[in-house]
C-alpha positions as CSV (number, residue, x, y, z in Angstrom):
1,M,151.5,135.6,92.7
2,N,150.0,134.5,89.3
3,P,153.3,134.2,87.2
4,L,152.2,136.2,84.6
5,W,151.9,139.3,86.8
6,G,155.2,138.2,88.3
7,V,157.0,138.4,85.0
8,T,155.4,141.4,83.5
9,L,156.2,143.2,87.5
10,I,160.2,142.1,86.3
11,G,159.7,143.5,82.8
12,L,158.2,146.8,84.2
13,A,160.9,147.0,86.8
14,A,163.7,146.4,83.7
15,G,162.4,149.1,81.8
16,C,161.5,151.5,84.2
17,I,165.0,151.1,86.4
18,G,166.8,151.2,83.5
19,T,165.6,154.2,81.4
20,G,165.2,156.1,85.0
21,L,169.0,155.0,86.0
22,G,169.8,156.7,82.5
23,G,167.7,159.8,83.4
24,L,169.2,160.0,86.9
25,I,173.2,159.9,85.5
26,V,172.2,162.8,83.3
27,A,170.3,164.8,86.0
28,I,173.1,164.9,88.5
29,F,176.6,163.9,86.3
30,R,175.5,165.5,82.8
31,M,176.3,163.3,79.9
32,P,179.3,160.8,80.3
33,K,182.7,161.1,78.3
34,S,182.4,159.7,74.8
35,R,184.9,156.8,75.9
36,T,182.9,155.9,78.7
37,L,179.8,155.3,76.9
38,S,181.3,153.7,74.0
39,F,183.0,151.2,76.4
40,V,179.7,151.0,78.0
41,L,177.7,150.1,75.1
42,G,180.4,147.8,73.8
43,F,180.1,145.9,77.1
44,S,176.2,145.9,76.9
45,G,176.3,144.8,73.2
46,G,179.1,142.0,74.3
47,I,176.5,140.5,77.4
48,M,173.5,140.3,74.5
49,L,175.7,138.3,72.5
50,A,176.6,135.7,75.2
51,V,172.7,135.8,76.1
52,V,171.8,135.0,72.6
53,F,173.9,132.4,71.5
54,Q,174.5,130.2,74.8
55,D,171.0,130.8,76.0
56,L,168.2,132.1,73.6
57,I,169.2,130.2,70.6
58,P,169.8,126.9,72.2
59,E,166.6,127.0,74.3
60,S,164.6,127.8,71.2
61,L,165.9,124.5,69.6
62,N,165.4,122.7,72.8
63,Y,161.5,123.4,72.2
64,G,161.0,123.3,68.5
65,T,162.9,123.1,65.7
66,Q,165.4,125.2,63.3
67,E,162.6,126.2,61.4
68,N,160.4,127.6,64.3
69,L,163.8,129.3,65.6
70,L,164.2,130.8,62.3
71,F,160.7,132.4,61.6
72,G,160.7,133.8,65.4
73,F,164.4,135.5,64.4
74,L,162.9,136.8,61.2
75,L,160.4,138.0,62.7
76,G,162.4,139.9,65.5
77,C,164.7,141.5,63.2
78,A,162.0,142.4,60.8
79,L,159.9,144.1,63.6
80,L,162.9,145.9,65.2
81,F,163.9,147.4,61.4
82,I,160.0,148.5,61.1
83,L,160.5,150.1,64.1
84,D,163.5,151.8,63.5
85,R,162.5,152.6,59.7
86,F,159.4,154.4,60.7
87,L,159.5,155.4,64.5
88,P,163.1,156.1,64.9
89,H,163.9,157.1,68.1
90,A,167.2,159.7,69.0
91,H,170.3,157.9,70.5
92,V,172.8,159.5,73.1
93,T,174.8,160.6,69.7
94,T,172.1,162.3,67.9
95,I,170.4,164.5,70.4
96,G,169.7,168.2,68.8
97,S,170.5,171.3,70.5
98,S,167.9,174.2,71.0
99,K,168.2,177.9,73.0
100,K,164.5,177.5,73.6
101,N,163.4,175.4,76.7
102,Q,160.4,174.5,74.7
103,R,162.1,172.8,72.0
104,F,164.1,170.5,74.4
105,V,161.2,169.4,76.2
106,R,159.4,168.9,72.9
107,T,162.8,166.9,72.0
108,S,162.3,164.6,75.4
109,I,158.8,163.9,74.3
110,L,159.6,162.7,71.0
111,I,162.5,160.8,71.8
112,G,160.7,159.2,75.0
113,I,157.8,157.9,72.7
114,G,160.3,156.3,70.3
115,I,161.6,154.4,73.5
116,A,158.6,153.5,74.6
117,L,157.6,151.8,71.1
118,H,160.9,150.1,71.4
119,N,160.6,148.7,74.7
120,F,157.6,146.5,73.9
121,P,159.2,143.7,71.7
122,E,162.2,143.9,74.8
123,G,159.8,143.0,76.9
124,L,158.5,140.1,74.5
125,A,161.6,138.9,74.8
126,I,162.1,139.2,78.8
127,G,158.7,137.2,78.8
128,A,159.5,134.7,76.2
129,G,162.6,134.0,78.3
130,Y,161.1,133.6,81.7
131,S,158.6,131.3,80.0
132,A,161.5,128.9,79.1
133,S,163.0,129.0,82.3
134,E,163.1,132.0,85.4
135,S,167.1,132.5,85.5
136,L,166.7,133.2,81.5
137,G,164.0,135.5,82.1
138,I,165.7,137.6,84.7
139,S,169.0,137.6,83.2
140,L,167.3,138.8,80.1
141,A,165.8,141.8,82.3
142,I,169.0,142.6,83.9
143,V,170.4,142.6,79.9
144,L,168.0,144.9,78.9
145,A,167.8,147.5,81.8
146,F,171.3,147.6,81.1
147,H,171.0,148.4,77.5
148,D,168.1,150.8,78.6
149,M,170.5,153.4,80.4
150,P,171.8,155.3,77.2
151,E,168.2,155.5,75.7
152,G,167.0,156.8,79.3
153,M,170.6,159.7,78.7
154,A,169.4,160.3,75.4
155,M,165.7,161.1,76.6
156,A,167.3,162.8,79.3
157,G,169.7,165.2,77.5
158,P,167.2,167.9,76.2
159,M,165.2,167.9,79.5
160,Q,168.3,168.5,81.4
161,A,169.1,171.7,78.7
162,A,165.5,172.7,79.7
163,R,166.6,172.9,84.0
164,L,164.0,170.7,84.5
165,G,164.1,169.7,88.0
166,L,166.0,165.8,88.6
167,V,162.4,164.5,89.9
168,K,161.0,165.0,86.7
169,I,163.4,164.2,84.3
170,V,163.8,160.7,85.8
171,W,160.2,160.2,86.2
172,Y,159.5,160.8,82.6
173,C,162.5,158.6,81.5
174,A,161.4,155.8,83.6
175,L,158.0,156.0,82.3
176,S,159.0,155.5,78.7
177,G,160.1,151.9,80.2
178,V,156.4,150.7,80.9
179,P,155.7,149.1,77.5
180,T,158.3,146.6,78.7
181,G,156.0,145.3,81.2
182,L,153.3,145.1,78.4
183,G,155.5,143.3,76.2
184,A,156.5,140.7,79.2
185,L,152.8,140.2,79.6
186,I,152.2,139.3,76.1
187,G,155.5,137.3,75.7
188,S,155.2,135.2,78.7
189,Y,151.6,134.3,77.5
190,L,152.3,133.3,74.1
191,G,155.3,131.2,75.3
192,S,153.2,129.5,77.9
193,I,150.6,128.3,74.8
194,S,152.9,125.5,73.2
195,G,156.4,124.4,73.3
196,V,156.2,125.6,69.4
197,F,155.1,129.0,70.4
198,L,157.7,128.8,73.0
199,S,160.5,128.0,70.3
200,I,159.6,130.7,68.0
201,A,159.2,133.4,70.7
202,L,163.0,132.3,71.9
203,G,163.3,133.1,68.2
204,F,161.8,136.6,68.1
205,A,163.8,137.0,71.1
206,A,167.1,136.7,69.8
207,G,166.7,138.1,66.4
208,A,165.2,141.1,68.3
209,M,168.4,141.3,70.2
210,L,171.2,140.8,67.3
211,Y,169.0,143.8,65.7
212,L,169.7,146.1,68.4
213,V,173.6,144.7,68.9
214,F,174.6,145.1,64.9
215,D,172.2,148.0,64.4
216,E,172.6,150.2,67.4
217,L,174.5,149.7,69.9
218,L,178.2,148.3,68.0
219,P,177.7,150.7,65.6
220,I,177.3,153.8,68.4
221,A,180.2,152.8,70.2
222,Y,182.6,152.9,67.6
223,E,181.4,156.2,66.8
224,L,181.7,157.4,70.0
225,D,185.2,157.0,70.2
226,S,188.1,155.9,67.4
227,G,190.0,153.8,70.0
228,Y,189.6,150.6,71.5
229,S,187.2,151.1,74.3
230,A,184.2,149.9,72.1
231,T,186.4,146.6,70.5
232,F,187.4,146.2,74.6
233,G,183.9,146.6,76.0
234,S,182.4,144.3,74.1
235,V,185.0,141.5,74.7
236,F,184.6,142.3,78.6
237,G,181.1,141.8,78.1
238,V,181.0,138.5,76.3
239,V,183.3,137.3,79.0
240,A,180.9,138.8,81.6
241,G,177.8,137.6,80.2
242,M,179.1,133.9,79.6
243,M,180.4,133.8,83.5
244,F,176.7,135.4,84.5
245,L,174.7,133.0,82.8
246,H,176.9,130.0,84.1
247,L,176.2,131.5,87.7
248,L,172.5,131.4,87.1
249,A,172.4,128.2,85.5
């Protein structure tokens, strides 16, 4: 199989499985308790921090200069900021309520569009990582799929309230992950052009992932529970991420 199509399928699977599983959890069990979600989000953020500092940044410097890394890093942060500023998507803590099913469905559609647009740069990160090494690309796909689960929950909440069937909820949630595959294709192509492009692309992935951690995952984790769930989740996530990356090396 052509490597570009291979990484596209990996990105597609990461996006669709992540959001689809989130939708499945809500469709079957309803929304998990706040403390559980807080731990899961903190855990996901911890894993992403381990990937950024143990793999993405060193790999970026391996293929280019500090200037390449910094340029890509700032570009990744800037793109996620622009998406959040002009195309915000709802989180598991900001799902609105309504007594009318049509409004629930409309809310789900709007959330899904936001999630889909935010999934594109995640795909770029997977593609760039895969261009550096197959193990890095796969680890990024797994980590970002885990990150997408709460987003699938956010989309599924209003649909579950509107009493849509399980199959429809999972299908629509998984559909929002499709742009991850397109992003992975473009990220892999850009990363294969030259070492400089790959260094910038890896820096971009690092910046985008750090933005997700500090703007989305950790703040929401602490908002969901005032105890230590987010803290313990983050610590365990960093440790698990380091062990996981060591096993893949």
